[in-house]
C-alpha positions in Angstrom: -16.4 -15.4 -29.1 -20.0 -14.8 -30.2 -20.0 -16.5 -33.7 -17.7 -17.3 -36.6 -16.5 -13.7 -37.3 -15.4 -12.9 -33.7 -14.2 -16.5 -33.4 -11.8 -16.1 -36.4 -10.6 -12.8 -35.1 -9.8 -14.0 -31.6 -8.1 -17.1 -32.9 -5.8 -15.0 -35.2 -5.0 -12.4 -32.6 -3.5 -15.0 -30.4 -0.8 -15.4 -33.1 2.0 -13.1 -34.2 1.1 -10.4 -36.7 1.3 -11.4 -40.3 -1.2 -14.3 -40.1 -3.9 -14.1 -42.8 -7.3 -13.0 -41.5 -10.0 -14.2 -43.8 -13.8 -14.6 -43.7 -15.3 -17.6 -45.4 -18.0 -15.2 -46.8 -18.6 -11.4 -46.2 -21.5 -10.6 -43.9 -24.7 -9.6 -45.7 -25.3 -5.9 -45.1 -28.8 -5.5 -43.6 -30.1 -3.4 -40.7 -30.1 -6.6 -38.6 -26.3 -6.2 -38.5 -26.7 -3.1 -36.3 -27.5 -5.4 -33.4 -25.5 -8.5 -34.5 -23.5 -9.6 -31.5 -20.9 -11.4 -33.6 -20.1 -8.7 -36.1 -20.3 -5.8 -33.6 -17.9 -7.5 -31.2 -15.4 -8.3 -33.9 -15.5 -4.7 -35.2 -15.3 -3.3 -31.7 -12.1 -5.4 -31.0 -10.5 -4.3 -34.3 -11.1 -0.7 -33.3 -9.9 -1.2 -29.8 -6.4 -1.8 -31.1 -6.3 1.9 -31.9 -7.4 3.0 -28.4 -5.4 0.7 -26.1 -4.0 -2.8 -25.6 -5.9 -6.0 -25.7 -4.7 -8.6 -23.2 -2.3 -11.0 -24.8 -2.4 -9.3 -28.2 0.7 -8.1 -29.9 0.4 -4.3 -30.4 1.7 -4.6 -34.0 -1.7 -6.0 -35.0 -2.9 -2.4 -35.0 -1.6 -1.7 -38.5 -1.3 -5.2 -39.8 -2.4 -5.2 -43.4 -4.3 -8.4 -43.1 -6.2 -7.3 -40.1 -7.0 -4.0 -41.7 -8.4 -5.8 -44.8 -10.5 -8.0 -42.5 -11.8 -4.9 -40.7 -12.6 -3.1 -43.9 -15.0 -6.0 -44.9 -16.8 -5.6 -41.6 -16.8 -1.8 -41.9 -18.4 -2.0 -45.4 -21.1 -4.2 -44.2 -21.7 -2.0 -41.1 -21.8 1.2 -43.0 -24.1 -0.3 -45.7 -26.5 -1.4 -42.9 -26.4 2.1 -41.4 -27.1 3.7 -44.8 -30.0 1.4 -45.3 -31.4 2.1 -41.8 -30.7 5.8 -41.7 -32.2 7.8 -44.7 -30.2 10.8 -45.8 -31.7 14.0 -44.3 -32.5 16.8 -46.7 -29.8 19.4 -46.7 -30.6 23.1 -46.7 -30.0 25.1 -49.9 -27.8 27.4 -47.9 -25.0 25.7 -45.9 -25.3 28.5 -43.3 -28.7 26.9 -42.3 -27.1 23.6 -41.4 -27.2 24.2 -37.6 -30.9 25.1 -37.8 -31.5 21.9 -39.8 -29.7 20.0 -37.1 -31.9 21.6 -34.5 -35.0 20.5 -36.4 -33.6 17.0 -36.8 -33.1 16.7 -33.1 -36.4 18.2 -32.2 -38.2 15.7 -34.5 -36.5 12.7 -32.9 -39.1 10.4 -31.2 -36.8 7.9 -29.6 -37.9 6.0 -26.5 -37.9 8.0 -23.2 -35.1 6.2 -21.5 -33.9 9.1 -19.4 -37.4 9.7 -18.1 -37.7 6.1 -17.2 -34.4 6.1 -15.3 -35.4 9.3 -13.5 -38.8 8.0 -12.3 -39.0 4.2 -12.4 -35.7 2.4 -12.8 -34.6 0.0 -10.1 -31.1 0.1 -8.6 -30.2 -2.9 -10.7 -31.6 -1.4 -13.9 -29.6 1.8 -13.2 -26.5 -0.3 -12.7 -27.2 -2.0 -16.0 -27.5 1.4 -17.7 -24.0 2.4 -16.3 -22.5 -0.8 -17.6 -23.9 -0.2 -21.1 -22.6 3.3 -21.2 -19.2 2.3 -19.9 -18.3 1.1 -23.4 -18.1 4.7 -24.5 -17.9 6.9 -21.4 -14.7 5.3 -20.1 -13.0 6.7 -23.3 -15.3 9.7 -23.7 -14.2 12.1 -26.4 -11.5 9.9 -27.8 -13.4 8.8 -31.0 -14.3 12.4 -31.8 -10.7 13.6 -31.2 -9.6 11.6 -34.2 -11.2 14.4 -36.3 -9.1 17.2 -34.9 -6.3 16.6 -37.4 -8.8 16.3 -40.3 -10.3 19.8 -39.7 -8.9 23.3 -40.0 -9.8 26.9 -39.1 -13.0 27.6 -37.1 -14.4 24.1 -37.1 -11.1 22.7 -35.7 -11.0 25.4 -33.0 -14.7 24.6 -32.1 -13.9 20.9 -31.8 -10.9 21.6 -29.6 -13.0 23.9 -27.4 -15.4 21.1 -26.7 -12.7 18.5 -26.2 -10.8 20.6 -23.7 -13.8 20.4 -21.4 -14.2 16.7 -22.0 -10.7 16.1 -20.9 -11.1 18.1 -17.7 -9.6 21.4 -18.7 -6.2 20.2 -17.8 -7.3 18.6 -14.5 -6.9 14.8 -14.6 -9.5 14.2 -11.9 -12.1 16.1 -13.9 -11.6 14.1 -17.2 -15.1 13.0 -18.0 -14.0 9.4 -18.4 -12.6 9.6 -14.8 -15.8 11.0 -13.5 -17.8 8.1 -15.1 -15.4 5.6 -13.5 -16.1 7.3 -10.2 -19.8 6.9 -10.8 -19.4 3.2 -11.5 -17.4 2.7 -8.3 -20.1 4.6 -6.3 -22.7 2.3 -7.8 -20.7 -0.8 -6.8 -19.5 -1.6 -10.3 -16.1 -2.4 -11.6 -14.7 0.8 -13.1 -11.9 -0.8 -15.1 -11.9 -0.1 -18.8 -13.5 -3.1 -20.7 -14.5 -4.9 -17.5 -18.0 -5.6 -18.8 -17.3 -6.1 -22.5 -18.6 -9.7 -22.5 -21.9 -8.5 -21.1 -22.5 -5.8 -23.7 -24.9 -6.7 -26.5 -24.3 -5.9 -30.2 -26.5 -2.8 -30.3 -24.5 -1.2 -27.4 -21.3 -1.9 -29.2 -22.7 -0.5 -32.4 -23.2 2.9 -30.8 -19.5 3.0 -30.1 -18.5 1.5 -33.4 -20.3 4.3 -35.3 -18.1 6.8 -33.5 -14.9 4.9 -34.3 -15.9 4.3 -38.0 -16.6 8.0 -38.5 -13.7 9.2 -36.4 -11.0 7.0 -38.0 -11.9 7.8 -41.7 -11.1 11.2 -43.0 -13.8 10.8 -45.7 -16.4 10.7 -42.8 -15.1 13.8 -41.0 -18.4 15.5 -41.7 -20.3 12.6 -40.2 -18.3 12.7 -37.0 -18.8 16.4 -36.7 -22.6 15.9 -37.1 -22.5 13.0 -34.6 -20.8 15.1 -32.0 -23.2 18.0 -32.5 -26.3 15.8 -32.1 -24.6 14.1 -29.1 -24.2 17.4 -27.4 -27.6 18.7 -28.4 -29.3 15.7 -26.8 -27.2 15.5 -23.7 -28.0 18.1 -21.1 -31.6 17.3 -20.2 -31.1 13.5 -20.2 -28.1 13.8 -18.0 -30.1 15.9 -15.5 -32.7 13.1 -15.5 -30.0 10.4 -15.0 -28.6 12.3 -12.1 -32.1 12.7 -10.6 -32.6 9.0 -11.0 -29.4 8.3 -9.0 -30.5 10.7 -6.3 -33.9 9.1 -6.1 -32.3 5.7 -5.4 -30.1 7.1 -2.7 -26.8 7.5 -4.5 -24.5 10.3 -3.4 -22.5 13.0 -5.2 -19.8 10.6 -6.1 -22.3 8.8 -8.4 -24.0 11.9 -9.7 -21.0 14.2 -10.3 -20.5 12.9 -13.9 -24.1 13.6 -14.9 -24.3 16.9 -13.1 -21.2 18.1 -14.8 -22.8 17.3 -18.2 -25.9 19.3 -17.4 -23.9 22.5 -17.4 -21.1 21.7 -19.8 -23.3 20.3 -22.6 -25.6 23.2 -22.5 -22.7 25.3 -23.7 -21.2 22.5 -25.9 -24.4 22.1 -27.9 -24.2 25.6 -29.2 -20.5 25.3 -30.1 -20.9 21.9 -31.7 -24.0 22.8 -33.7 -23.1 26.2 -34.9 -19.3 26.5 -34.9 -18.3 22.9 -35.5 -21.0 21.2 -37.6 -22.5 24.4 -39.1 -19.1 25.9 -39.6 -17.8 22.8 -41.3 -20.7 22.9 -43.7 -19.9 26.5 -44.6 -16.2 25.8 -45.1 -16.8 22.6 -47.0 -20.4 22.6 -48.4 -19.8 19.3 -50.0 -19.8 17.8 -46.5 -23.2 19.1 -45.5 -25.0 15.8 -46.3 -22.4 13.9 -44.2 -22.9 16.2 -41.3 -26.6 15.7 -41.3 -26.3 11.9 -41.8 -23.9 11.6 -38.9 -26.4 13.3 -36.6 -29.2 11.1 -37.9 -27.2 7.9 -37.5 -26.5 8.8 -33.9 -30.2 9.4 -33.2 -31.2 6.1 -34.9 -28.7 3.9 -33.0 -29.5 5.6 -29.7 -33.2 4.9 -30.3 -32.5 1.3 -31.1 -30.3 1.0 -28.0 -32.9 2.6 -25.8 -35.7 0.3 -27.1 -33.4 -2.7 -26.3 -33.1 -1.6 -22.7 -36.7 -0.6 -22.1 -38.0 -3.7 -23.8 -35.9 -6.0 -21.7 -36.9 -4.2 -18.5 -40.6 -4.3 -19.4 -40.3 -8.1 -19.8 -38.6 -8.3 -16.4 -35.3 -9.4 -18.0 -31.7 -8.1 -17.9 -30.7 -5.9 -20.8 -27.2 -7.3 -20.6 -25.9 -10.5 -22.1 -25.8 -13.5 -19.7 -22.4 -13.9 -17.9 -20.2 -16.7 -19.2 
């Protein structure tokens, strides 16, 4: 529990489904919510019911009408905060130019140089903290984006599946990217179990994952999840090379670097497929989604920049970027 919202949720989830889930007042939507520990934890837990089980929680809560109504209040506040913090990028007059617009959007991003810091300066403990933060998504990598497969058709669907096949190891369980990340955590002396560090993760880290779940679970935001994945892949290859170099600099072996080295090669291909065939192709097939495609990419860049500033700011102060253990 991190406040009244998560407190209400956790208390109700201990009961049988059907219990009313009500907030005394809805959260005020402001950009401050993007790093709010209480709201982001509550929203993250609501979404987790769609991914896997929560200890001691009846699985029927996943589609409980009362809980869905509670979640929708949090989602509206979260999305409104995102819309206020992330201006809508200007869409090209011709939807065929959407991929080029995405490239310019990514090129103009001036987020903090987290990967360069990890490559050249991070201590072993800071690198371990980085892995803990990333575990919130990487231990279920690709799953939030996979929700969109059923919402797309034609060439964009085929492009998304092409990317996701690699994310899931191309049919080899040991090469599933989530499994590679768990291996990296073990090699760094961390607990690789899914959700093991949830209590240590601050709101801004959870927000980066909640954005994917929000866009992936809502058909109306299928354009945004396509743009999110495109920007994710377009900004992945070089940073992962640097993260791998940082691990090697600190003496970690191939068990730790395999995940990052895999992404250097895979994402160099994925960024072309995701930008041109998935996001760009979707804008051509459904021009009315072009704004959402670009906004999804911009939202990723904004939250990643806020998250990177949180880590680097804490480390510059000589502090941990994680929440204190209970």
